[in-house]
C-alpha positions in Angstrom: 11.7 14.4 -10.5 10.2 12.0 -8.0 12.0 8.8 -7.9 11.6 5.3 -5.6 14.8 3.7 -3.6 14.9 0.2 -3.0 17.2 -1.9 -0.9 16.4 -5.5 -1.9 17.5 -8.7 -1.1 14.4 -9.5 1.7 11.7 -12.1 1.2 8.5 -10.4 0.5 5.7 -11.3 3.6 2.5 -10.4 5.5 -1.1 -9.0 3.6 -1.7 -6.5 1.1 -5.1 -5.8 -0.1 -5.3 -5.5 -3.9 -7.2 -2.4 -5.4 -9.9 -2.5 -7.7 -9.0 -3.3 -11.4 -8.0 -0.4 -13.5 -9.1 -2.4 -16.4 -12.5 -1.8 -15.5 -13.1 1.7 -13.6 -11.9 3.9 -16.5 -14.7 1.8 -18.7 -18.1 2.0 -16.3 -16.8 5.5 -15.9 -17.6 6.4 -19.5 -20.6 4.1 -19.8 -21.9 6.1 -16.8 -22.0 8.6 -19.6 -24.4 7.5 -21.7 -26.7 8.1 -19.0 -28.4 11.1 -17.7 -28.7 9.8 -14.1 -26.0 9.5 -11.9 -24.0 6.1 -11.1 -22.3 4.9 -8.4 -19.0 2.7 -8.1 -17.3 1.7 -4.7 -14.5 -0.6 -3.9 -12.6 1.8 -7.2 -9.4 2.8 -7.0 -10.0 6.7 -7.1 -6.1 7.2 -6.5 -4.8 6.1 -9.7 -3.0 8.8 -12.2 -5.3 6.9 -15.1 -8.7 7.2 -13.0 -7.7 11.1 -12.7 -7.3 11.4 -16.5 -10.2 9.4 -17.3 -12.4 11.8 -14.7 -10.7 14.8 -16.1 -11.6 14.1 -19.7 -15.0 13.4 -18.6 -14.9 16.7 -16.6 -13.9 18.2 -19.6 -17.2 17.4 -21.6 -19.7 18.5 -18.5 -19.3 15.6 -16.0 -20.0 16.1 -12.4 -17.4 13.8 -10.1 -17.4 13.4 -6.7 -15.0 10.8 -4.7 -14.8 9.6 -0.7 -11.7 7.3 -0.5 -12.7 6.7 3.3 -16.3 5.2 2.0 -14.6 2.2 0.5 -13.4 4.1 -2.5 -16.7 4.9 -3.2 -17.1 7.4 -7.0 -20.4 9.0 -7.9 -20.3 10.4 -11.5 -23.1 11.9 -13.2 -23.6 13.9 -16.9 -27.0 15.2 -17.4 -25.9 17.3 -20.4 -22.8 17.7 -22.3 -21.6 21.0 -22.2 -19.4 19.9 -25.5 -18.9 16.7 -27.6 -14.8 17.7 -28.6 -12.5 16.6 -26.1 -9.8 19.4 -25.6 -6.5 18.8 -27.2 -4.5 18.7 -23.7 -6.5 14.7 -23.3 -4.4 13.6 -26.5 -2.1 10.6 -26.2 -2.8 10.3 -22.4 -4.9 6.8 -22.5 -7.6 5.0 -24.8 -10.0 6.8 -23.3 -11.3 9.3 -25.5 -12.3 6.7 -28.5 -14.4 5.0 -26.0 -16.4 8.0 -25.6 -17.3 8.3 -29.0 -21.0 6.3 -28.1 -22.3 7.8 -25.6 -21.5 11.5 -27.2 -22.8 10.5 -30.7 -26.0 8.4 -29.0 -26.9 11.8 -26.6 -25.9 14.7 -29.1 -25.2 13.2 -32.6 -21.8 14.4 -32.8 -18.4 13.5 -31.2 -14.7 14.5 -31.9 -11.6 13.0 -30.5 -7.8 13.2 -30.5 -6.4 10.3 -31.4 -5.5 7.6 -28.2 -2.3 7.5 -26.7 -1.4 5.0 -24.0 1.5 2.6 -23.1 4.0 2.2 -26.2 4.0 -1.9 -25.8 3.0 -1.8 -29.4 0.2 -0.9 -32.6 -3.1 -0.7 -31.1 -5.4 0.5 -34.1 -8.3 2.1 -33.6 -9.3 1.1 -37.1 -11.6 -1.5 -35.7 -13.7 1.0 -33.6 -13.7 3.5 -36.3 -15.1 0.7 -38.7 -17.2 -1.1 -36.6 -19.0 3.0 -35.7 -19.0 3.4 -39.0 -21.0 0.4 -39.9 -23.4 1.3 -37.0 -24.0 4.2 -39.9 -21.8 6.7 -38.2 -19.9 9.3 -40.4 -16.5 9.9 -40.0 -13.5 12.0 -41.0 -10.2 12.5 -39.6 -8.2 15.5 -39.7 -5.5 17.2 -37.3 -5.0 14.3 -35.0 -9.0 14.5 -34.3 -11.8 11.5 -35.4 -14.6 14.1 -35.9 -17.7 11.7 -35.8 -21.6 12.7 -36.4 -24.9 10.1 -36.4 -28.5 10.7 -36.7 -29.1 7.3 -35.0 -26.5 4.6 -34.5 -27.9 1.1 -35.6 -27.6 -2.5 -34.8 -25.2 -4.3 -37.7 -23.6 -7.5 -37.8 -19.8 -6.8 -36.8 -17.3 -9.5 -37.1 -13.7 -8.5 -35.3 -10.6 -9.8 -37.1 -9.1 -10.3 -33.5 -10.8 -10.3 -30.6 -9.5 -6.4 -29.1 -10.9 -5.6 -26.1 -10.7 -2.0 -26.5 -12.9 -2.7 -29.5 -15.0 -4.9 -27.9 -16.4 -2.1 -25.2 -16.5 0.4 -27.8 -18.9 -1.8 -29.7 -20.9 -2.8 -26.7 -21.4 0.9 -25.7 -22.3 1.9 -29.1 -24.9 -0.8 -29.3 -27.1 -0.7 -26.1 -28.5 2.6 -27.3 -28.3 1.7 -31.0 -31.8 1.0 -32.8 -32.3 -2.6 -33.3 -29.8 -5.6 -32.5 -26.1 -5.8 -32.7 -23.8 -9.0 -32.8 -20.6 -9.2 -32.1 -18.3 -12.4 -33.6 -15.0 -13.1 -32.4 -15.7 -10.7 -29.4 -12.8 -9.9 -26.6 -14.6 -11.8 -23.3 -12.4 -11.1 -20.6 -14.0 -10.9 -16.6 -13.6 -7.1 -16.9 -15.7 -7.0 -20.0 -17.9 -9.1 -18.4 -18.4 -7.1 -15.5 -18.4 -3.8 -17.8 -22.0 -6.1 -19.4 -23.4 -6.5 -16.0 -22.8 -3.2 -15.6 -25.0 -1.8 -18.5 -27.3 -4.1 -17.8 -27.8 -3.1 -14.1 -28.5 -0.3 -16.6 -31.5 -1.4 -18.3 -29.3 -3.0 -22.0 -30.1 -6.3 -23.0 -27.1 -7.9 -23.2 -26.2 -11.8 -24.3 -23.0 -13.3 -24.1 -23.0 -16.6 -25.9 -21.2 -19.3 -26.7 -17.8 -18.5 -29.1 -17.1 -14.9 -28.3 -20.0 -14.1 -29.3 -21.9 -11.2 -27.8 -26.0 -9.7 -28.6 -27.0 -6.9 -27.9 -31.0 -5.6 -27.9 -31.0 -1.6 -28.6 -32.9 0.5 -25.7 -34.3 3.5 -26.1 -32.4 5.1 -22.4 -30.6 3.4 -19.2 -30.8 4.7 -15.9 -28.1 4.7 -13.1 -27.0 1.6 -11.6 -24.6 0.7 -9.0 -21.3 -1.7 -9.4 -18.7 -2.7 -7.3 -15.4 -3.0 -8.7 -13.5 -6.2 -9.2 -10.0 -6.7 -7.1 -7.7 -6.3 -9.9 -6.1 -9.3 -10.7 -3.2 -8.1 -13.1 -1.8 -6.5 -9.1 -3.1 -9.7 -7.9 -0.6 -11.7 -10.5 2.4 -9.0 -10.0 2.4 -9.4 -6.1 1.9 -12.8 -6.0 5.7 -13.2 -8.9 7.0 -10.6 -6.8 6.2 -12.8 -3.1 7.5 -16.4 -4.6 10.7 -14.6 -6.8 11.9 -13.3 -3.3 10.9 -16.8 -1.3 8.6 -14.9 0.2 5.1 -15.8 1.7 1.7 -13.3 1.1 -1.2 -13.1 1.1 -3.5 -11.3 -1.3 -6.7 -10.1 0.1 -9.6 -9.7 -2.7 -7.6 -11.6 -5.2 -10.5 -13.7 -7.1 -9.4 -17.5 -8.1 -12.4 -17.4 -10.4 -10.5 -14.7 -12.6 -7.1 -16.3 -12.3 -7.4 -20.2 -12.5 -5.1 -19.8 -15.8 -2.3 -18.1 -13.7 -2.6 -20.3 -10.9 -2.1 -23.7 -12.9 1.0 -21.7 -14.0 2.3 -20.9 -10.8 1.9 -24.4 -9.6 3.4 -25.7 -13.1 6.0 -24.1 -12.0 6.6 -25.4 -8.5 5.1 -22.6 -6.5 2.3 -23.1 -4.4 -1.5 -20.9 -3.3 -3.6 -21.5 -1.0 -7.3 -20.3 -1.6 -8.7 -18.6 1.7 -11.9 -16.9 2.5 -11.8 -13.6 1.4 -7.9 -14.0 -0.6 -5.4 -16.4 -1.7 -2.2 -16.8 0.0 1.1 -17.2 -2.3 4.5 -18.7 -1.4 7.5 -20.4 -2.5 7.7 -23.7 -1.9 10.6 -25.3 -3.6 13.1 -24.6 -6.7 11.2 -23.2 -9.1 11.0 -25.0 -12.5 11.2 -23.2 -16.3 8.3 -23.0 -18.2 7.4 -22.6 -22.0 4.4 -20.2 -22.4 2.3 -18.3 -24.6 0.5 -15.0 -24.0 -3.0 -15.0 -25.5 -6.7 -13.6 -25.2 -9.1 -14.9 -22.3 -8.9 -17.2 -21.1 -5.5 -17.6 -22.1 -2.3 -16.5 -20.1 -2.8 -12.6 -19.9 -0.4 -10.4 -21.8 -0.3 -8.3 -18.6 0.7 -11.5 -16.3 3.5 -11.9 -18.9 6.4 -9.0 -17.6 6.0 -10.3 -13.7 6.2 -13.7 -14.8 9.3 -12.9 -17.3 11.2 -12.0 -14.1 10.1 -15.0 -12.1 11.6 -17.2 -14.6 14.8 -15.4 -13.6 14.6 -17.1 -11.1 13.2 -20.4 -12.2 16.3 -23.7 -12.3 16.7 -23.6 -16.4 16.0 -22.3 -20.2 12.5 -20.8 -19.7 10.4 -19.4 -23.2 7.2 -16.9 -23.1 5.6 -16.1 -26.5 3.9 -12.9 -26.8 1.2 -13.3 -29.3 -1.3 -10.1 -27.7 1.2 -6.9 -28.4 4.3 -7.5 -30.4 6.3 -4.8 -28.7 6.3 -6.0 -24.8 9.9 -7.1 -24.3 11.4 -3.9 -24.4 11.5 -3.6 -20.4 13.9 -6.7 -20.6 17.0 -4.6 -21.4 17.1 -3.2 -18.0 16.3 -6.6 -16.3 19.6 -7.6 -18.6 21.6 -4.9 -16.9 20.5 -5.9 -13.6 22.5 -9.4 -14.2 18.9 -11.6 -16.1 19.8 -13.2 -18.6 17.2 -13.1 -21.7 17.6 -13.2 -25.4 14.6 -11.8 -27.6 13.8 -13.5 -30.8 11.7 -12.4 -33.6 10.5 -16.0 -34.5 7.4 -17.2 -32.6 9.0 -19.7 -30.3 5.7 -21.3 -29.4 3.2 -23.9 -29.9 1.2 -22.2 -32.9 2.3 -19.5 -34.8 1.0 -16.2 -34.4 -0.3 -13.0 -36.1 3.3 -11.2 -35.9 5.2 -14.9 -37.3 5.7 -12.4 -40.8 6.8 -9.4 -39.1 10.6 -8.4 -37.6 9.3 -7.7 -33.9 11.4 -9.9 -31.0 8.3 -11.2 -29.4 9.7 -14.1 -28.0 11.9 -14.4 -25.4 14.0 -17.0 -23.7 15.1 -16.5 -19.9 17.7 -18.7 -18.3 18.0 -18.5 -14.7 18.6 -18.6 -12.3 20.2 -15.1 -11.3 21.0 -13.1 -9.1 20.2 -9.5 -10.1 21.6 -6.4 -8.4 20.8 -3.2 -7.8 21.2 0.0 -10.7 19.3 3.3 -11.9 16.6 2.3 -13.7 14.1 4.3 -15.9 10.3 3.4 -15.9 8.8 3.5 -19.4 5.4 2.1 -19.2 3.1 1.2 -16.5 3.2 -2.7 -16.5 7.2 -2.3 -16.8 7.4 -0.4 -13.7 5.9 -2.8 -11.0 8.4 -5.3 -13.3 11.2 -3.0 -12.3 10.5 -2.5 -8.6 9.9 -6.1 -7.9 13.6 -6.6 -9.8 14.8 -3.8 -7.6 13.1 -5.4 -4.2 14.7 -9.5 -5.6 17.8 -7.3 -5.9 21.5 -7.2 -3.9 22.0 -3.4 -2.9 20.4 0.0 -3.8 18.4 0.5 -6.9 16.5 3.9 -8.1 13.4 4.0 -10.1 12.6 6.8 -12.2 9.5 7.5 -14.2 7.8 6.0 -11.2 4.4 7.9 -12.8 3.8 5.1 -15.0 3.8 2.5 -11.9 1.5 4.7 -10.2 -0.8 5.3 -12.9 -2.0 1.6 -12.5 -1.5 0.6 -9.5 -3.1 2.5 -6.3 -1.2 3.1 -3.0 2.3 0.9 -4.7 4.8 2.6 -2.1 2.5 1.8 1.0 1.9 -1.7 0.1 5.3 -2.4 -0.9 6.2 -1.0 2.6 4.0 -3.2 4.0 5.2 -6.2 2.6 9.0 -5.4 3.8 10.4 -3.6 1.2 12.9 -0.9 2.0 11.5 1.5 -0.2 11.0 5.4 0.0 10.4 8.3 -2.0 13.2 10.5 -3.3 14.0 13.4 -6.0 16.6 13.0 -8.0 17.8 15.3 -11.3 16.8 14.7 -14.7 
């Protein structure tokens, strides 16, 4: 199977261009299916495995897709009609996109059948928020043989209060509400930058949608949506990951396309840890300045410290002088990747307690959702199995930092979310090559 061989020990330096965000492109691809007119996306990360999976699901339903990597990552998508309203079983468990297709299919055909979604195994990500919301809007939903079977004559606006500001549920409700009869109010909605970008795209299509204060979104349903053009925003997760890689290796890199406006919490945290950055036209420069300071942080929904920044941050704190604490409050099982870092020499201890300023919703459960990291520690090369997308990038950073050679398998996970990852790391001075190894 494919693997990466990394010979570590050198600081990262140079320039890297961040791709369009994975967490937006697949969502606007689904949203485009609300209209029978074509839409075009530029700065699209079309070499991502996630885009391939989403595109294959859409094509199985009758969608036409063309991609032009030479034209600034241009993706054109068009669903003139649905050839079927059943997402094939072969897509079960690959990602969480099928559940988001319920709204477009219900609005345009009156029925939809999708398999139970999958995704990285980072904790329970139930779909009950999605299903409950659609039922409130008038859909009739049954679950059998690992499929959700849904029908609706016409979805109607309603008032939905989310128990937790779930990103996926918020996106699903928005896409289901834009063509619904009447007004939909979402309280305790997720308000991540990617969701705001999804709302901007839908507004271009003809939707009437407002982001109010206190996590409230109000949507007035319209009769029809048209196609639109959207430039995909740069990936703030990828930018933060490269920033941590540069600083952990005592390097200095310029991340072309990184946006200060979407990374302010991360930037403040970097500066508190004793590293630094410089916002320049076209991107942000990150660099090691002095010995790193340990910090105690908590992940949270936007505008808090993003849960997808947590893994590279933990790796960075293995190089800080002292004891750091990370309290994960979004997903209860997101520290599984630390076992491999410990094998490489990191000193990380996991706890079931809430080691943060406030108790979180996992406080009475048995999940290890807090980590204590003692640094600085030297890492040594190892053979590593990548379990999920975000852990994959962390292992590549760790391998770049470690003394000696590391072999990472399961690289399809990281390639699902990071476009041209081998070429980008090599361009920053990482000695990395693709090899074949036995299972």
